[in-house]
Backbone as a ProteinNet text record, in pm:
[ID]
protein_1_A
[PRIMARY]
XXXXXXXXXXXXXXXXXXXXXXXXXXXXXXXXXXXXXXXXXXXXXXXXXXXXXXXXXXXXXXXXXXXXXXXXXXXXXXXXXXXXXXXXXXXXXXXXXXXXXXXXXXXXXXXXXXXXXXXXXXXXXXXXXXXXXXXXXXXXXXXXXXXXXXXXXXXXXXXXXXXXXXXXXXXXXXXXXXXXXXXXXXXXXXXXXXXXXXXXXXXXXXXXXXXXXXXXXXXXXXXXXXXXXXXXXXXXXXXXXXXXXXXXX
[TERTIARY]
-312.4	-302.3	-404.1	-493.8	-616.6	-617.1	-569.3	-593.4	-752.5	-766.5	-908.4	-911.1	-1032.6	-1002.5	-1043.1	-1114.8	-1108.6	-1012.3	-886.5	-785.5	-678.3	-656.8	-546.8	-616.9	-590.4	-662	-489.2	-509.2	-397.8	-416.7	-287.6	-280.4	-224.7	-222.7	-93	-197.8	-129.9	-202	-221.9	-133.7	-138.8	-232.3	-353.9	-465.4	-440	-356	-265.1	-174.7	-134.7	-73.6	-166.4	-281.3	-408.4	-471.4	-482.7	-563.2	-455.1	-333.9	-262.1	-245.4	-246.8	-246.4	-359.8	-480.8	-609.9	-620.6	-565.7	-565.1	-433.9	-330.1	-225.7	-309.3	-433.8	-512.6	-591.5	-627.5	-728.1	-668.1	-567.5	-507	-438.4	-391	-353	-485.1	-576.1	-705.2	-765.9	-710.7	-772.1	-636.6	-522.6	-443.2	-482.5	-525.8	-532.8	-689.1	-748.1	-857.4	-826.4	-737.4	-627.2	-618.1	-518.5	-470.6	-556.8	-642.3	-808.6	-791	-840.3	-851.9	-771.4	-649.1	-571.5	-567.2	-606.3	-627	-714.4	-817.1	-922.4	-985.5	-873.8	-863.3	-755.5	-638.5	-579.1	-678.6	-717.3	-822.9	-929.3	-998.4	-1084.5	-934.2	-851.3	-758.9	-713.8	-680.5	-668	-781.1	-915.9	-1018.7	-1034.2	-1003	-963.5	-941.7	-769.8	-676.5	-711.3	-781.6	-806.3	-939.5	-1012.4	-1090.9	-1010.3	-912.1	-866.6	-761.9	-692.9	-664.1	-778.5	-870	-950	-1019	-1023.7	-1050.5	-923.9	-843.2	-698.4	-720	-755	-732.5	-780.3	-918.3	-1006.1	-1019.3	-882.5	-908.2	-766	-687.8	-537.6	-621.6	-702	-805.1	-808.3	-885.1	-935.4	-855.2	-737.6	-603.6	-549.4	-566	-477.3	-373.2	-298.4	-202.2	-172.9	-37.4	-10.6	-75.5	-111.5	-167.4	-58.4	78	168.3	156.6	242.7	182.4	125.5	-24.1	-137.7	-104.5	-102.3	-115	28.9	130.8	257.5	245.5	131.8	73.2	-9.2	-130.6	-184.7	-139.2	10.2	39.7	140.7	216.8	301.4	214.6	139.5	28.8	-20.4	-68.7	-157.3	-70.5	49.3	179.2	260	280.1	299.3	184.2	66.9	-41.7	-31.7	-1.4	-62.8	137.3	197.8	335.6	357.3	272.1	225.8	181.9	65.9	-38.9	8.7	109.7	164	244	304.6	431.8	373.1	259.3	166.2	119.7	76.8	26.7	164.6	284	408.7	415.6	452	467	383.4	269	167.3	184.2	231.2	188.8	379.1	431.1	593.7	585.3	503.9	478.5	410	300.2	199.5	318.1	333.3	430.5	502.8	642.5	701.5	668.3	569.8	443.7	415	379.8	297.6	445.3	565.4	634	743.3	730.7	782.6	674.5	555.8	484.8	471.9	484.4	473.4	643.9	741.9	869.8	847.3	748.8	792.4	661.8	590.6	515.6	565.5	589.9	755	850.4	861.5	978.8	951.7	825	727.9	665.2	596.3	592.1	714	799.5	932.1	970.8	993.7	1021.2	946.6	796.6	709.8	719.8	751.2	785.4	913.5	1033.6	1142	1106.1	1008.2	970.9	941.8	835.4	759.5	849	938.2	1040.4	1136.9	1122.6	1212.5	1194.7	1029.6	945.1	898.6	954.9	870.7	1007.9	1125.6	1267.1	1277	1230.6	1227.8	1125	1038.2	946.5	984.7	1035.4	1107.2	1235	1256.7	1417.3	1316.5	1268.8	1143.9	1081.7	1013.9	953.8	1052.3	1198.4	1289.5	1341.6	1345.2	1392.9	1299.2	1165.7	1085.6	1046.7	1101.9	1134.4	1179.6	1310.7	1451.4	1419.5	1334.1	1297.5	1200.6	1101.7	1000.2	1097.3	1197	1274.7	1302.7	1372.1	1432.5	1328.8	1225.7	1151.2	1104	1093.3	1041.5	1114.1	1268.6	1364.5	1375.4	1342	1363.6	1245.5	1092.3	1000.1	1019.2	1112.9	1102.7	1225.9	1305.6	1358	1350.1	1290.4	1218	1088.1	1047.6	943.6	1017.9	1100.1	1210.6	1253	1294.9	1353.9	1268.3	1101.2	991.7	976.4	967.6	906.7	1020.4	1158.6	1248.8	1244.4	1178.5	1179.5	1048.3	934.5	860.2	846.9	939.6	957.4	1042.1	1160.2	1197.2	1135.1	1035.2	981.5	814.7	802.1	691	761.5	908.2	990.4	1019.1	1047.9	1054.9	895.8	840.1	685.6	691.2	660.8	674.8	743.7	860.1	979.1	892.5	864.2	833.1	650.6	573.7	456	531.9	602.8	663.4	684.1	760	863.2	715.2	611.3	468.3	431.3	407.8	319.8	416.1	574	623.3	604.6	633.4	564.9	476	373.3	221.3	212.4	240.3	239.7	300	446.6	525.3	452.8	375.6	323.1	183.8	148.6	21.6	66.6	194.8	221	254.4	324.9	348	233.9	146.6	8.9	-64.7	-37.9	-125.8	-42.2	97.8	159	123.1	107.8	108.8	-47.2	-134.7	-291.3	-280.7	-199.7	-197.8	-118.4	47.4	58.4	-61	-111.3	-206.5	-299.8	-374.4	-465.5	-386.5	-281.2	-237.8	-220	-186.1	-163.4	-287.9	-393.2	-505.9	-533.3	-549.4	-549.2	-481.1	-338	-272.7	-308.2	-380.3	-403.5	-531.2	-622.1	-741.1	-718.2	-633.4	-557.7	-505.1	-431	-408.7	-506.5	-570.8	-711.8	-767.8	-825.6	-857.3	-798.1	-676.2	-589.9	-602.8	-565.5	-556.9	-730.4	-843	-950.7	-966.2	-883	-932.4	-838.4	-736.5	-679.9	-650	-777	-827.5	-930.2	-1007.4	-1125	-1044.9	-905.7	-922.1	-826	-747.7	-720	-799.1	-913.5	-1050.1	-1086.8	-1107	-1147.5	-1054.1	-931.9	-820	-828.7	-879.3	-837.8	-1000.8	-1069.8	-1189.8	-1199.7	-1154.3	-1101.8	-990.5	-913.1	-804.5	-895.6	-955.3	-1036.6	-1088.4	-1200.3	-1220.3	-1172.5	-1074.3	-972.4	-909.8	-849.7	-836.3	-925.2	-1070.4	-1177	-1180.9	-1187.4	-1223.3	-1091.9	-936.3	-838.6	-857.2	-918.3	-936.3	-1035.8	-1140.2	-1203.2	-1142.6	-1042.3	-996.2	-963.5	-858.1	-732	-835.6	-928	-994.3	-1042	-1028.8	-1111.5	-1023	-850.5	-732.5	-619.9	-695.2	-645.4	-548.3	-542.2	-481.3	-375.8	-353.4	-236.7	-123.9	-151.8	-120.4	-142.3	-29.5	-20.5	-94.3	-177.8	-242.4	-81.6	-10.8	108	198.4	187.6	253	173.9	49.9	-51.3	-58.8	-78	-94	29.9	138.1	215.3	250.9	202.2	224.4	95.7	17.7	-132.3	-82.5	5.6	24.6	107.1	155.9	275	228.5	116.3	21.2	-15.3	-84.1	-207.9	-98.5	66.1	114.3	179.8	172.9	245.7	144.3	-29.6	-100.2	-125.9	-79.4	-95.6	-1.7
-444.6	-473	-371.3	-383.4	-330.5	-334.9	-255.6	-281	-251.1	-362.4	-319.3	-270.1	-233.8	-152.8	-254.6	-387.2	-506.1	-558.1	-561.7	-602.4	-578.8	-458.3	-362	-242.1	-245.4	-155.7	-129.4	-29	37.2	-41.3	-116.8	-133.5	-111	47.2	76.5	92	122.2	169.7	279.5	362.9	527.6	564.2	622.4	688.8	793.3	874.4	985.8	910.9	839.8	708.8	643.8	620.4	524.5	626.6	820.8	882.9	901.4	876.5	931.5	828.2	697	579.6	542.9	621.7	604.2	694	832.8	926.9	871	828.8	804.9	652.8	607.2	463.8	542.5	662	723.8	774.8	829.6	866.7	747.3	636.9	534.8	470.4	534.6	477.2	554.5	700.2	791	758.7	733.6	714.2	575	468.8	352.4	403	497.9	549.4	587.9	676.5	750.1	634.7	581.7	448.6	360	354.6	268.5	312.9	417.3	497.4	474	497.7	488.7	291.9	229.6	49.8	64.6	80.2	130.1	142.9	252.5	305.3	196.7	106.7	9	-114.9	-136.6	-294.2	-238.9	-106.4	-55.4	-79	-57.9	-14.1	-182.6	-250.6	-365.1	-451	-427.7	-481.1	-418.6	-297.9	-261.8	-355.5	-349.8	-429.2	-592.3	-655.8	-801.9	-821.4	-679	-661.5	-663.9	-558.9	-534.2	-678.6	-748	-856.2	-987.8	-984.6	-1107	-1078.2	-931.6	-884.1	-945.3	-889.4	-934.6	-1062.2	-1133.8	-1278	-1368.3	-1302.6	-1320.4	-1287.9	-1161	-1128.2	-1201.6	-1233.3	-1333.1	-1468	-1542.5	-1640.5	-1642.9	-1557.9	-1499.9	-1508.7	-1398.4	-1444.6	-1517.3	-1631.7	-1700.4	-1733.6	-1645.1	-1608.7	-1773.3	-1794.8	-1910	-1907.2	-2071.5	-2050.8	-2026.5	-2033.7	-2036.4	-1880.4	-1760.2	-1629.4	-1609.5	-1653.3	-1586.2	-1626.5	-1785.8	-1744.6	-1695	-1697.2	-1661.8	-1474.4	-1396	-1271	-1253.1	-1363.4	-1308	-1368.3	-1494.9	-1512.3	-1407	-1309.2	-1208	-1087.7	-1081.6	-937.8	-963.6	-1080.6	-1131.7	-1119.8	-1156	-1183.9	-1040.3	-998.9	-819.4	-741.9	-697.8	-667.4	-784.6	-823.7	-884.6	-856.8	-853	-823.7	-664.7	-544.2	-450.8	-398.1	-501.1	-460	-525.5	-617.7	-694.6	-565.3	-520	-427.5	-292.5	-282.5	-161.4	-145.3	-278.5	-310.7	-356.2	-382.5	-389.5	-267.8	-150.3	-45.2	25.8	-20.2	83.3	31.1	-89.3	-183.6	-144.2	-108.2	-52.7	58.7	144.2	309.4	294.7	210.7	231.9	164	44.7	-47.5	78.5	126.6	235.1	328.8	394.6	493.6	450.8	306.2	213.7	234.6	149.5	169.5	283.1	408.5	524.1	578.4	555	614.2	526.1	434.6	308.4	323.7	378.2	374.8	495.9	609.2	754	726	676.9	610.7	522.2	459.3	313.5	421.1	509.3	641.8	673	759.5	806.2	791.4	631.2	523.6	508.9	474.5	443.3	580.1	669.7	802	794.8	839.5	794.5	704.3	586.2	440.6	483.4	535.2	596.8	700.5	793.9	866.3	835.5	728.4	669.4	598.7	523.5	450.2	519.7	650.6	741.5	789.5	803.4	841.4	744	611	506.1	434	491.5	481.9	575.5	709.4	798.9	750.4	714.2	674.5	507	435.3	293.6	337.3	465.7	548.7	619.2	690.5	755.3	650.9	514.5	405.4	333.8	317.4	299	327.4	488.6	579	571.2	593.4	579.1	417.6	291.6	174.7	138.7	222.5	245	266.2	439.1	499.1	440.3	385.6	288.8	163.6	133.5	36.8	52.4	175.3	218.7	285.4	348.8	313.8	237.3	110.2	12.6	-40.3	-16.3	-76.3	54	124.6	217.8	182.9	159	144.3	-0.6	-88.3	-233.7	-207.9	-99.8	-72.6	-20.4	87.6	162	50.1	-16.3	-119.9	-210.5	-266.3	-377.5	-274.8	-118.3	-64.4	-93.8	-14.4	20.1	-98.6	-244.3	-334.1	-385	-331.1	-421.5	-265.6	-156.1	-54.3	-129.5	-177.7	-186.6	-286.9	-420	-493.1	-477.8	-439.4	-336	-263.1	-179.3	-133.3	-188.9	-369.4	-432.5	-513.3	-515.4	-598.5	-497.2	-382.3	-256.8	-269.3	-258.6	-233.8	-360.8	-508.7	-584.3	-582.2	-552.9	-534.9	-418.9	-355	-195.4	-311	-376.6	-405.9	-510	-593.8	-699.2	-605.4	-531.3	-416.6	-361.9	-300.2	-256.3	-344.1	-493.2	-604.1	-610.5	-625	-688.4	-553	-504.7	-350.8	-326.4	-423	-407.3	-499.9	-557.9	-720	-676	-631.8	-586.3	-497.2	-381.6	-303.5	-370	-439.6	-503.8	-581.8	-633	-742.1	-649.5	-519.9	-442.8	-386.7	-316.9	-301.6	-385.7	-536.4	-636.2	-649.6	-612.1	-641.2	-500.7	-382.2	-278.1	-315.8	-317.2	-334.1	-440.7	-544.2	-647.4	-583.5	-507.1	-424.8	-323.1	-251.6	-180.6	-261.5	-331	-423.5	-448.8	-513.4	-527.7	-440.8	-335.2	-210.5	-171.1	-189.9	-128.3	-237.1	-346	-461.5	-425	-436.3	-375.6	-224.7	-168.5	-47.1	-38.7	-114.3	-151.9	-224.9	-295.1	-374.3	-283.1	-187.6	-60.1	-17.7	17.6	115.7	46.6	-115.4	-154.4	-210.4	-203.3	-234.7	-112.7	4.5	160	167	122	149.7	61.3	-56.6	-127.3	-102.3	-23.2	0.5	154.3	225.8	345.4	315.1	195.6	125.1	68.8	-11.7	-11.5	87.5	179.7	302	319.4	323.7	444.1	385.8	252.4	169.2	146.3	138.3	149.7	289.8	403.2	528.5	521.1	498.7	521.4	426.5	291.6	196.7	272.7	343.4	387.5	517.7	608.2	714.3	628.2	530.1	445.4	450.3	374	352.6	442.5	543	718.3	701.3	715.7	796.2	705.4	533.6	473.2	507.7	523.9	548.8	692.5	835.4	931.7	887.9	809.7	776.3	728.2	616.5	508.6	621.2	683.7	801	923	954.9	1065.6	962.6	839.9	743.7	714.2	709	666.4	799.2	946.7	1066.7	1065.1	1016.2	1001.5	981.1	823.5	738.2	787	824.6	921.4	1030.2	1132.9	1261.3	1259.3	1388.4	1374.7	1421.2	1511.6	1554.1	1398	1308.2	1207.2	1097	1072.5	984.4	1079	1181.4	1243.1	1214.7	1250.6	1178.3	1078.3	979.2	836.5	798.6	849.8	801.4	853.4	983.3	1026.4	927	873.7	782.5	611.5	640.4	489.4	543.4	604	685.8	651.1	736.4	733	583.8	502.9	384.4	332.1	301.5	275.5	291.1	396.2	477.5	432.2
-6531.1	-6381.6	-6290.1	-6254.6	-6190.7	-6049.8	-5951.1	-5782.3	-5740.1	-5717.1	-5613.2	-5454.4	-5429	-5284	-5152.8	-5232.9	-5154	-5152	-5224.9	-5181.5	-5149.6	-5203.8	-5099.7	-5033	-4891.3	-4774.6	-4684.8	-4662.6	-4542.3	-4380.9	-4335	-4251	-4112.1	-4089.1	-4044.8	-3910.3	-3801.1	-3692	-3630.2	-3694.4	-3720.4	-3795.9	-3747.7	-3791.9	-3920.9	-3873.6	-3998.7	-4072.7	-4022.2	-4162.4	-4270.9	-4209.2	-4274.9	-4337.5	-4296.4	-4384.4	-4471	-4467.2	-4588.1	-4685.8	-4627.8	-4749.1	-4827.5	-4762.9	-4807.5	-4909.9	-4885	-5004.8	-5120.4	-5111.5	-5195.9	-5263.2	-5186.8	-5289.2	-5383.4	-5317.8	-5398.2	-5540.9	-5531	-5620	-5746.1	-5675.7	-5738.8	-5817.9	-5768.4	-5859.6	-5947.6	-5910.6	-6021.1	-6091.1	-6108.3	-6230.8	-6288	-6199.3	-6276.4	-6383.2	-6331.8	-6440.1	-6573.3	-6530.4	-6625.7	-6732.5	-6690.5	-6778.6	-6848.8	-6797.6	-6842.6	-6985.9	-7002.3	-7138.8	-7268.7	-7252	-7358.8	-7359.7	-7268.8	-7272.9	-7341.1	-7316.8	-7450.2	-7548.5	-7542	-7696.9	-7808.1	-7732.6	-7802.9	-7805.6	-7691.8	-7756.4	-7857.4	-7875.7	-8006.4	-8062.6	-8095.5	-8245.5	-8303.7	-8150.6	-8171.6	-8246.6	-8231.8	-8246.1	-8436.6	-8456.5	-8586.4	-8650.9	-8603	-8658.1	-8676.3	-8621.8	-8659.8	-8719	-8769.9	-8851.2	-8979.5	-9001.2	-9097.6	-9127.9	-9046.4	-9079.8	-9122.8	-9037.1	-9112.8	-9260.6	-9273.8	-9406.6	-9533.8	-9494.9	-9588.2	-9567	-9463.6	-9508.6	-9597.6	-9570.8	-9687.5	-9847.1	-9835.1	-9958.9	-10026.6	-9920	-9941.1	-10025	-9926	-9942.1	-10102.1	-10129.9	-10232.2	-10315	-10322.2	-10427.1	-10437.2	-10376.4	-10352	-10269.7	-10227.2	-10129.6	-10035.8	-10037.2	-9928.3	-9791.4	-9749.9	-9616.8	-9554.2	-9571.1	-9470.2	-9412.4	-9557.5	-9536.8	-9436.9	-9470.7	-9403	-9248.6	-9231.9	-9078.8	-8992.1	-9113.9	-9034.3	-8977.4	-9063	-9079.6	-8938.3	-8941.4	-8833.9	-8692	-8669.7	-8623.5	-8517.3	-8596.6	-8564.5	-8539	-8615.7	-8611	-8465.5	-8416.2	-8285.2	-8185.1	-8202.5	-8054.8	-8032.8	-8125.5	-8171.4	-8077.7	-8051.1	-8029.1	-7857.5	-7833.7	-7704.6	-7613.4	-7715.3	-7568	-7613.3	-7691.2	-7694	-7526	-7535	-7441.6	-7273.4	-7318.5	-7157.6	-7129.7	-7233.6	-7214.4	-7105.8	-7225.2	-7099	-6954.9	-6940.1	-6845.2	-6735	-6791.8	-6663.4	-6701.9	-6749.9	-6745.6	-6611.6	-6615.7	-6547.2	-6445.9	-6406.8	-6308.6	-6207.4	-6352.2	-6285.3	-6193	-6247.1	-6230.2	-6050.1	-6050.3	-5989.1	-5828.3	-5861.6	-5751	-5736.3	-5788.3	-5746.6	-5639.9	-5692.6	-5646.6	-5540.2	-5507	-5372.8	-5275.4	-5335.8	-5244.3	-5218.6	-5302.5	-5247.8	-5118.9	-5160.2	-5086.4	-4900.2	-4947.3	-4836.8	-4750.2	-4822	-4752.9	-4668.2	-4739.5	-4622.5	-4512.7	-4512.8	-4461.3	-4342	-4395.6	-4276.9	-4218.6	-4293.5	-4232.3	-4142.4	-4127.7	-4036.4	-3923.2	-3951.5	-3827	-3762	-3827.2	-3751.9	-3668.3	-3750.2	-3617.4	-3543.8	-3566.8	-3469.4	-3358.6	-3380.5	-3305.7	-3186.4	-3255.3	-3182.7	-3095.5	-3149.4	-2999	-2944.1	-2954.4	-2857.3	-2773.2	-2806.4	-2771.7	-2642	-2694.9	-2632.3	-2493.6	-2542.5	-2412.8	-2332	-2406	-2284.6	-2224.7	-2302.3	-2223	-2088.7	-2115.6	-2003.5	-1924.7	-1958.3	-1855.2	-1777.9	-1818.9	-1786.9	-1664.2	-1706.1	-1628.6	-1456.4	-1540.8	-1411.3	-1301.1	-1408.4	-1328	-1218	-1304.6	-1169.5	-1110.3	-1108.2	-985.4	-889.7	-927.1	-819.3	-744.3	-851.8	-767.7	-652	-740.2	-613.7	-464.9	-518.1	-419.3	-313.7	-410.4	-277.9	-205.4	-280.7	-256.1	-73.6	-125.1	-0.6	99.7	78.5	220.6	237.1	168.7	248.8	313	267.6	390.4	506.9	471.7	607.9	676.3	672.8	727.3	798.2	735.5	780.8	869.8	901.2	983.1	1104.4	1025.8	1142.8	1253.1	1186.7	1265.3	1340.5	1280.4	1413.5	1505.8	1455.5	1594.2	1690.8	1652.1	1728.3	1768.8	1698.2	1789.7	1907.2	1886.5	1974.1	2079.5	2044.1	2177.8	2249.5	2139.3	2237	2321.6	2268.6	2351.2	2496.6	2444.1	2593.3	2687.6	2654.7	2713.2	2787.5	2752.2	2767	2873	2865.4	2952.1	3112.3	3035.9	3183.4	3254.6	3160.4	3242.2	3325.1	3259.6	3352.1	3503.9	3492.9	3620.5	3696.1	3683.1	3771.1	3811.6	3739.8	3795	3877.7	3797.3	4014.8	4105.1	4099.6	4201.2	4228.4	4153	4247.2	4321.1	4291.5	4312.6	4443.9	4451	4559.1	4710.4	4607.8	4726.3	4781.3	4731.3	4742.5	4867.2	4823	4942.1	5123.5	5074.2	5183.8	5217.9	5164.1	5282.9	5296.4	5295.6	5313	5430.9	5402.3	5555.3	5646.8	5626	5738	5765.9	5686.8	5706.7	5803.1	5814.1	5851	5985	6043.5	6163.2	6197.7	6201	6234.5	6280.4	6245.5	6238	6388.1	6367.4	6497.2	6590.2	6614.9	6701	6768.8	6649.3	6723.4	6795.5	6775.2	6827.3	6967.8	6972.2	7030.6	7174.2	7125.8	7211	7237.9	7174.8	7240.7	7346.8	7297.1	7415.9	7553.7	7534.3	7645	7745.7	7629.7	7701.2	7736	7686.7	7768.3	7911.1	7896.9	8026.2	8159.8	8061.8	8166.1	8265.6	8106.3	8226.3	8264	8248.8	8336.6	8479.7	8489.8	8555.8	8665.5	8607.7	8672.7	8732.3	8654.5	8735.3	8860.4	8805.3	8935.7	9038.6	9050.3	9119.1	9220.8	9094	9142.7	9289.9	9221.9	9296	9369.9	9389.7	9527.3	9639.1	9552.7	9615.8	9703.6	9630.4	9691.7	9784.4	9812.8	9870.5	10000.7	9978.6	10052.3	10154.1	10088.8	10155.5	10238.6	10192	10275	10395.6	10351.6	10458.2	10546.6	10546.2	10548.9	10680.9	10594.9	10691.9	10823.1	10776	10880.6	10961.1	10951.2	11042.2	11115.2	11057.7	11147.7	11194.3	11166.5	11260.2	11354.2	11347	11470.5	11531.5	11497.4	11585.3	11631.2	11569.8	11662.6	11793.4	11741.6	11820.2	11966	11902.4	12047.4	12131.6	12019.7	12094.8	12195.5	12156.5	12209.5	12363.7	12350.7	12460.7	12517.6	12460.4	12578.7	12550.5	12567.1	12534.7	12631.1	12752.3	12873.9	12829.9	12798.7	12776.1	12667.4	12521.4	12442.4	12391.6	12426.6	12390.4	12245.3	12189.3	12059.5	11956.9	12016.4	11935.8	11875.1	11937.9	11885.2	11864	11827.6	11769.6	11632.8	11609.8	11464.1	11341.2	11399.9	11340.9	11287.3	11386.1	11355.9	11283.3	11268.4	11224.9	11029.4	11008.1	10875.2	10835.8	10870.5	10871.1	10783.6	10859.9	10830.3	10707.1	10707.9	10585.8	10468.5	10495.6	10374.6	10336.7	10443.4	10379	10303.9	10357.1	10283.3	10154.1	10118.1	9934.8	9931.6
[MASK]
+++++++++++++++++++++++++++++++++++++++++++++++++++++++++++++++++++++++++++++++++++++++++++++++++++++++++++++++++++++++++++++++++++++++++++++++++++++++++++++++++++++++++++++++++++++++++++++++++++++++++++++++++++++++++++++++++++++++++++++++++++++++++

């Protein structure tokens, strides 16, 4: 039984295992080549035996040997050689199969160890990933809580800001109303002041006019008194004139 390279190729994914299987495959091919030599020698011996049997058959036929003995001899010799050839082939196949099984078992065991190592590493990575995932979830929950608190504080600050704006607007309107009232009162005071000043000026003008008129009256009175000085003494006239002037003021 001869194995060809096209029919048997290692299919392991591990490059080292593939190289090792290629090496084993080369060794098996060398063993097959070594085993082919005795097979070729046996074939030559079988050919020689067939030649000898053919010669004996001819001799026996010439000597008058019975057909049954000749056929039995040929049949036994033929099947004996075939059985021996088959046994040799089976022994080679068994040894090759055992060798392949041992090497395959070793390679599989090695691959299994590698896979177990990778599986263990992947388990460690999975645990690390799970821990990172839990940490990420915790951070996400904390971020959501902080965002919720921030939004609540922003809403409260917005409400407070609106209240302050409303209060400021109310104060501004109140101040504007007060300012308008003060301006109106100031305008009224200014108008009153102008009116008072006008009255004062008018009164002063009247007072001056009256004073001039009084002076004229006094002057005329003095002239009249001088003209009638005999009738009214000057001492009595002057206090009376002063009294009249005080009343007019």
